[in-house]
N, C-alpha and C positions, 0 to 999 in steps of 0.2 A: 473680594466675592467668587471670582474664577473658581480659586482652590476649592469652596466648599463642594461646588457644581464637580469639580473633578477627582474630588478625594474618593467620594463613594464608590464611583464606577472602578478606581484602582485597588481600592480595598475589598470588592467585588473579584476583580481578576485574580486577586494573590488567594483568596480565601477557597475558591472555587478548583480544586486541584484533586478529585475523586479520582480514586486507583483505576486505572486502565489498563488491562493488561496484555500489552504490546509484548510478543517474546524479541528479546535480544541474543544478538552474540556476536563475542569481539567488541562490544560497545555498540553495534548498529540494529537499526530494527531489523529482523530477520522471521519471517516466518517459513517454515521448512516440514516437510513430511516425506515419509519412505515408507512404502508399501511392497507387500508381497503380491505376485501376480502371475497366475501360469499360463495367460492370453498369447503369451509369445512377443517377442521385441517388434516384431513388424506391424502386429495387431495394436500395440500400445502403442508403438509412435504413430500409428493413423489415427486412433481415438485422442491421442493427446495434440496432434495438427489439428484435427478438426476442433477440437474444444478450444484452443490460441485464435485460430481463424475466427471462430463464432462469438467468442468473450471482446475481442480485440479487432471488430471488422470495421474497414475503412479509416485506420487511424494512422496516420503516414509516421507517427513516430514509434508504432510497435508493430513493426514487420519484424517476421522471426527469422533468423537463420536456422535452419534446419542440415542435420547432418544423419543423413539415414544409416552410415557407416559406422557414425560414434554411439547411434543412436540420441542423439541430444536436438535438443531446442532452445534457442537461446535468441530474448527478446525483448522489449520494454512494453511493461502495462502502462494505462493512464486510465484513472479515474476522477472523478469531480465530487469534491465532497462541499453541500449548503453550510456555509455556518452562520447566517443569519437572515431573519425574515426582511431586512433590507436587499439581499440579491448578493452578498459577500460569499465569496466562492471562493476555494482553492482547486488548481488542477494539482494531481499526487501523481508523479512518475516513475518506476522503479523497474528493476531488471527482473526478468523471471528466466529463471533457466531449467529444466526438464532434463533429466539424465534417465534413460531405459535400460536395462540390460535384459536379459533372457528372464530372469527370477524375480523382476517387479520395477520399480521406478522411483525416484527422489523428485519432488516438486519444491521448488525454492523462490520465494519473493525477496527481494532485499536491497540497497542502494537507493532508499526512497529519497524524491526531492519536492519540495514543494513550491507552487506558485500562486502567491494570492492573486486574485481580481476584487479589488475592491478602490475605492477613491483613495488618492493619497498615499499609496504602498505602490513601493517600486514591484513590477509585475515581473520580476527575473526568477529561476528557479533557483532555490538553496537547499542544502544538505536539511533534512527534516530533524537529525540527531539532536541540533544544536539547540533547537526550540524544544525537542523531547524532553531534554536534559534540563533546561530549565524550568520546565513545565512540572517533572519529577521533584525538582528541589522545593517546590512550593512558589516561584515565581514564571508565573506564564508572561506570555509576550502580549495577550489580550483576553479579554474575556470571552472571544471566540474559539479561545485554546481546546477547551473540553469538547467542544463540536466537532472541530476538526483530528483530534486523536481518537475520538470515539467512532468518526465516521471512518477513517481511515484502518481502525482495528474492525468495524464491523465489513468494511467493504473489504479487505485481506481476507478475512476469515470465509465470507462467502465466497471469493474465487476459489480458496482451496477446497472448500466442500463440494464446490461443482467441478472441479478438476477430478476431485476425489469420486465422484457419483459416476462421471462418464468412465474414467478409468477401469473401475471396480465393478461395472456391470456385468 
């Protein structure tokens, strides 16, 4: 009897692997953008620092290391993706690297880790690529994977857009 109740949920999880356009580089999730800008290195670094501190305020895991001389900002980003009406969600943690030169900037978000917050699941961070690989092969780990990856993609693209808006004003 239990088999009949579980089987439909498993079949749904396997069937719902709609295409989500998550960019990859060397087999890893990687959101990257390079733009030319004539505002000058000091001004761009000031804008990038302000953006980072505004987007990731008061997050102990997202402290940025700013190297004025090299024109780089390196830190961690963190956001929450709600995956169910029952309160399940994931924390997604990732590296953010910003490189600024006299002629423009490069933004990169990469090295994503996911941490599930739900009953019965270990609450440790793990690399998202393992789960993403299985999802793309038609073998999601749960019925919530589509919401997880859609949230990852939407939030990451929104961050990139907000960064470009500040930098290119």
